[in-house]
N, C-alpha and C positions, 0 to 999 in steps of 0.2 A: 503494500500499499503506499509507504514512504517514498517506496522508488518509483512509484508511478507518479506521484505527487512532484517530485523533484524533476523526472524525465519532462513533466507536463510543464512546469515553470521555466525549465531550462528551453523547452521548444519555444515558449511564448516570448521568453527574452531575446532568443535567437531571431523569431520573426520581427521583433520590433526593432532590433537593431538594423535587420537588412530592409525593412521599411522606411527607417530613419538615413540609412545610406542613399536607398533609390531616390528618396525626396531632395536629398542633397544634390545626387547627381542629376536630376530633373531641373532643379534650379539654376544649377552651374551651365546646362545645356542650355536654357531659355537665356539666360544673362550674355550666353556667347553668341547666340541668334542676335540679339539686341544690339551688343557691340557691332559686331561685323554688319548690321546694317546701317549704322553710323558709320561705321568706316567707308562702306560704300557712298553714302552721301559726301562724304567729305571729299572721295575720291571723284566722284562725277563733277562734284561743284569745281574742284581744282583741274580736272581734265578738259572742263567746258572751257574755264579758264585760260589755260594753255593753247588749246586747240583755236578757239574764237578769238585769241590775241585781245582779251578784255582785261581790265583791271578787277582784281580781286577787292572783295569789301573787306576791309581789314583797317585796324587802327593805323595810321600812318604819323610814327615819329621819328625821330634821329634812330632809335632802335629797333622799332618794329618796321618793316615795309614787306609786305608779302609779294609786291609785283618786282622788288629788286631780286628777291629770291625766286619767285616765279621765271622771271626770265634771264637767270644767271648761265652761266655753262653749265654748272651741275643740276641745272632742272630737268637734264635729259641724259640717259644712258643709251649709248649706242642708238642715237638719234629718237628714243621711244621716250616720252615725257614720264617723268617718275610717278606724275599724279596718276599716270594710265596704268603704270604697274602698280601703283598701290591698289587703284581701284580693282585691278584684275586679282589681286592677292585677296582683298576683302571678299570679293566674288567668290572666289575658288573655295575659300574659308567658308563662306555660307553655304554653297553647294555641298560641301561634304559633311557639315552639320546636317544639312536638310537628308542628305542621302543615308547617314549614320544609321539611322532606325529604321530603314526601308531595305537595305543591299547589306546580306551578311558580310560580304566581302568587306566593304568599307567600314562597316561595324567594327570589324575585327583589327583595322588599322587607323580608323579616323583618329583615334586619341593622340597616337603617337605621331601621324601625320600632320595634325593641326601644332601639335608642339614643337616640331621640327619646322614650320612655317613660321610660326612666331618667334620663334629662337631667330632664323634668317631676318626676319622682319625688324625684330629688335637692334639685331648687330647693323643692318643696313639703316635704320631709322637713328642711332647712334652717331654713325658716320655722317649721316647728314645734319645732324644737329651741330657736330663738331664743325662741319663745313659751315653751318649759320653763324656759329658763335667765333671762330678763330680766324676764318677767311674771309666771309662776306660781311662779318660783323653786323649782321642784319638778321631778323628774327621774322618768320612768317607764323602768325598765330593759328592758322589751318594746319601747317606743316606740325606745329608742337603737339597740336590737339590729336593728330593722326598717330604720332609718335607715342603720346600715352597712351592712346588708344589700344596700340600695339601692345605697349609694355604691358597693360591691365589684360588683354588678349593672352600675352605669355603666361602670366602669373595664372590665370583661370585655366589655360591648357597644361601646365604644369600641374595644377592642384587636380585636374581629371585625371591624368595619368598616373600621378600617385596614387588617386582612389582606385584606379581600376587594378593596379596592383594590389592595394589592399583588399579590394573584393575578391580579387583571385585567391589570396590566402586566406580570406574569411570563409569562401567557399570550400576551400580544402579542409579548413578546420571544421564545419559542419558535416562534410562527408567522415571525418574521422570520428566525430560525436554521434555520428547514426550509426558506426560499427559495432 
């Protein structure tokens, strides 16, 4: 009798922890989708500004000047506007997130893939931020917002990857307990 009660309490506790982990993962998933949508918005706007040769809506001071940054030699990589590269990156991340729950192959690798993409994004954003600070000596608030967004997505993707490893260990522990 006592064994049945402790087994029942143990399974309820395990189920509660599993539900809590699932809710946390679900929240992180939706936050990542929201952040990529904001990134797509920034990327679309900056791509439009670059391609249409328009001035960006931006605070213009001696330190902040989006147009100086957007028209500098560093605003393109191999002839492709950096804004478009950012747009493509955010769009790809959104696509991966949306397919994550629908395609088993994507589901298996999505967290690691998003981690790798955001890691590259943070490194590249750090390089561009360095260029803004020490070469151009001008800042673009849109670019800074995108860089901060990428850092946030990196932290989120790192958390999701670490949680997926914890979930694997948790499932292994559940299997051992069931035996």
